[in-house]
C-alpha positions in Angstrom: 30.8 123.1 12.2 31.2 119.3 12.9 30.2 116.2 10.5 27.0 115.7 12.1 25.6 119.5 11.4 25.8 118.4 7.7 23.9 115.4 8.2 20.8 117.4 9.4 18.7 114.8 10.5 18.6 116.3 14.2 18.9 112.5 15.3 21.0 111.6 18.2 21.7 108.0 16.6 24.7 106.4 14.8 25.7 110.0 14.4 26.9 110.6 18.0 28.9 107.7 17.9 31.2 108.0 15.0 34.9 108.7 14.8 34.5 111.8 12.9 32.2 113.8 15.3 33.9 117.3 16.1 36.6 116.6 13.1 36.6 119.4 10.7 34.1 118.6 7.9 36.6 119.6 4.9 38.5 116.4 5.6 35.7 114.7 4.4 35.2 116.8 1.1 38.7 117.3 -0.2 39.3 119.1 -3.3 38.9 117.0 -6.7 42.3 115.2 -7.1 43.3 115.7 -3.4 44.1 112.8 -1.2 41.2 111.2 0.7 43.7 109.0 2.9 43.3 111.3 6.0 39.4 110.9 5.9 39.7 107.3 5.3 42.1 106.9 8.4 39.3 108.5 10.5 36.8 106.4 9.4 39.1 103.0 10.0 37.8 101.3 12.8 34.8 103.3 13.3 31.7 101.5 15.2 29.6 103.0 12.7 30.7 102.8 9.5 28.5 100.7 8.0 25.6 103.1 9.2 27.3 105.9 7.5 28.3 104.1 4.4 24.4 102.9 4.4 23.2 106.4 5.1 25.2 107.9 2.1 23.8 105.3 -0.3 20.4 105.3 0.7 20.6 109.3 0.1 22.6 109.4 -2.7 25.7 111.2 -1.6 27.8 112.2 -4.5 30.5 114.0 -2.6 32.7 113.3 0.4 34.0 110.7 2.0 30.9 108.4 3.8 31.6 105.1 5.7 35.3 105.2 4.4 34.5 104.8 1.0 34.5 107.8 -2.1 31.8 108.4 -4.5 33.2 106.1 -6.8 33.7 103.3 -4.2 30.1 103.8 -3.0 28.9 103.6 -6.5 30.4 99.9 -6.8 28.6 99.0 -3.7 25.6 100.3 -4.7 25.7 98.5 -7.9 26.5 95.2 -6.1 23.6 95.5 -3.8 21.1 96.2 -6.9 22.6 93.2 -8.7 22.2 91.3 -5.6 18.8 92.0 -4.7 17.8 91.3 -8.6 19.3 87.4 -8.2 17.2 87.0 -5.2 14.1 88.3 -6.6 14.9 86.2 -9.7 15.2 83.1 -7.2 
């Protein structure tokens, strides 16, 4: 099983260009406390890294490495985006 199967979208979009295509998905869902370094290395330089990150944030992915980021890192990005939207709306 590859990571694109986990996405379940059936679309042939950004996922088909991802560095992780064909990589064991367990690498991207390490046990709590385990290193995420190898998964993030696969993501480094991926041409669809931003698309992957956007997908994870939009879909509330709580587990795994998406777009080269852990859930904790994605939460920070999500908060920053919400704050930026609020500032734009307030202007």
